[in-house]
C-alpha positions in Angstrom: -55.2 81.7 -36.7 -54.6 83.0 -40.2 -56.9 84.9 -42.5 -57.0 84.0 -46.3 -56.8 86.5 -49.1 -59.7 88.6 -50.6 -60.1 88.9 -54.2 -62.2 91.4 -56.1 -64.6 89.4 -58.5 -67.4 91.3 -60.5 -67.1 94.3 -58.4 -67.5 91.9 -55.1 -64.9 90.9 -52.5 -64.7 87.0 -52.3 -63.0 85.2 -49.5 -60.1 82.8 -50.7 -58.5 80.5 -48.1 -54.8 79.6 -48.0 -53.7 76.5 -49.6 -52.0 73.3 -47.8 -48.7 74.3 -48.7 -48.9 77.9 -47.3 -50.5 76.6 -44.1 -47.6 74.3 -43.6 -45.0 77.0 -44.2 -46.9 78.8 -41.4 -47.0 76.0 -39.0 -43.1 75.5 -39.3 -42.6 79.1 -39.0 -44.2 79.2 -35.6 -42.9 75.9 -34.5 -39.3 77.5 -35.0 -40.2 80.8 -33.5 -41.7 79.2 -30.4 -38.9 76.3 -30.0 -41.6 73.7 -30.7 -41.1 70.4 -28.5 -43.3 67.3 -29.0 -41.6 65.9 -25.8 -43.1 68.6 -23.9 -46.5 68.3 -25.2 -46.3 71.5 -27.6 -49.1 71.6 -30.1 -49.4 73.9 -32.9 -52.7 74.3 -35.0 -53.0 76.7 -37.9 -56.6 77.5 -38.7 -57.7 79.5 -41.8 -60.8 81.5 -41.1 -62.3 85.0 -42.5 -62.0 87.6 -39.9 -65.0 89.5 -39.3 -65.2 92.4 -41.3 -65.2 96.0 -39.7 -68.0 98.0 -41.2 -66.2 101.2 -42.8 -68.2 104.2 -41.5 -68.8 107.0 -44.3 -66.7 109.9 -43.8 -68.9 112.6 -42.0 -69.6 115.5 -44.3 -67.2 118.0 -44.4 -68.2 121.3 -42.5 -69.6 124.5 -44.3 -66.7 126.3 -42.6 -63.4 125.1 -41.6 -62.2 126.2 -38.0 -59.6 128.5 -39.6 -62.0 129.9 -42.0 -64.4 130.7 -39.0 -61.6 132.5 -36.9 -60.6 134.7 -40.1 -64.3 135.6 -40.5 -64.4 136.4 -36.8 -61.3 138.8 -37.1 -63.2 140.6 -40.0 -66.3 141.1 -38.0 -64.4 142.2 -34.9 -62.5 144.7 -37.3 -65.8 146.0 -38.9 -67.3 146.5 -35.5 -64.1 148.3 -34.4 -64.5 150.7 -37.6 -68.2 151.2 -37.1 -67.4 152.2 -33.5 -64.6 154.5 -34.5 -66.9 156.2 -36.8 -69.5 156.7 -34.3 -67.8 157.8 -31.5 -64.6 159.3 -33.0 -65.1 160.7 -36.2 -68.8 161.6 -36.2 -68.1 164.1 -33.3 -65.3 165.6 -35.2 -67.4 166.2 -38.5 -70.0 167.5 -36.3 -67.6 170.2 -34.8 -65.8 170.6 -38.1 -69.4 171.4 -39.8 -70.8 173.9 -36.9 -67.4 175.7 -36.9 -67.4 176.1 -40.7 -67.3 179.6 -42.1 -70.7 181.0 -43.0 -71.3 182.3 -46.8 -70.6 185.9 -47.5 -73.1 188.1 -45.7 -74.7 185.5 -43.8 -72.7 186.3 -40.6 -73.3 189.8 -40.8 -76.2 191.4 -39.2 -77.8 194.6 -41.1 -79.3 196.8 -38.4 -81.2 198.3 -41.6 -84.6 196.4 -42.2 -87.1 198.0 -44.4 -90.6 198.2 -42.7 -93.6 197.2 -44.8 -94.2 200.3 -47.2 -90.9 201.7 -46.8 -88.3 202.0 -49.5 -86.0 199.0 -49.7 -82.3 199.4 -49.3 -80.9 200.0 -52.7 -84.2 200.7 -54.6 -85.2 203.9 -56.3 -86.8 206.6 -54.2 -90.6 206.2 -53.8 -90.4 202.2 -54.2 -91.7 200.1 -51.6 -91.4 196.5 -50.8 -94.6 194.7 -52.0 -95.9 191.4 -51.0 -96.1 190.1 -47.1 -93.9 191.3 -44.7 -90.2 190.1 -45.1 -89.9 189.6 -41.2 -92.9 187.2 -41.2 -92.0 185.5 -44.6 -88.7 184.5 -43.5 -88.0 181.4 -41.6 -87.4 181.4 -37.8 -84.0 180.7 -37.6 -81.2 181.4 -34.6 -78.0 183.6 -34.7 -74.7 182.6 -32.9 -73.2 185.7 -31.4 -69.9 185.4 -30.1 -70.1 187.8 -27.4 -73.6 186.8 -26.3 -74.1 183.7 -24.2 -76.8 181.5 -26.1 -78.5 182.1 -29.5 -80.8 184.8 -30.5 -83.7 184.5 -32.8 -83.1 186.4 -35.9 -86.5 188.1 -36.0 -85.9 189.5 -32.5 -82.6 191.1 -33.7 -84.5 192.4 -36.9 -87.1 194.1 -34.6 -84.5 195.6 -32.5 -82.8 196.9 -35.8 -86.3 198.5 -37.0 -86.9 200.2 -33.5 -83.4 201.5 -33.3 -83.7 202.9 -37.2 -87.1 204.3 -36.0 -85.8 206.8 -33.3 -81.9 207.0 -33.8 -81.5 209.5 -30.9 -83.6 207.7 -28.0 -81.7 204.5 -29.4 -78.3 206.0 -28.7 -79.3 207.7 -25.4 -80.4 204.1 -24.3 -77.0 202.8 -25.5 -75.0 205.2 -23.6 -76.9 204.6 -20.5 -76.0 201.0 -20.7 -72.7 201.7 -21.1 -72.3 204.1 -18.3 -74.0 201.7 -15.9 -71.4 199.0 -17.2 -68.6 201.3 -16.2 -70.0 202.0 -12.9 -70.4 198.3 -12.2 -66.8 197.8 -13.1 -65.6 200.3 -10.8 -67.0 198.8 -7.6 
């Protein structure tokens, strides 16, 4: 069985069978190849028919991303996630500790024990001048002071009030502090 030729005519594929000369050549070729013998009853028949056309499927559309591109994007995503995790769990605490240990502006870390009372002359003003307006202790926003020797934090207004009390009666304040120091020495000796 042999298939003829296909020729393109006007954009269409048409089947053209082999000629008799060609079929005779094919028969002679087959007979010589198989050792044809009519005494044995060998018979060779050459038929020219078109084979069934195999439908050609359209190629599937190319994917949006190739496998290599998907792997590359996954790699970048993992690097991004790693960088975010490092920023959250490593850099953020470091920055917080640096900012909390940053030096305070000049004068902010010192605590003045002289606090003006309402109606009393302010420090650095001329004699007879007084503070006008609301009480500076009440007007100041409540903030915390971190003292190195004290465990925890103390309210700034509380420290100011203690400073006022000490300024009002210096002798009594000095006596109380001496008693505390004496009690501290007695505890250490035991």
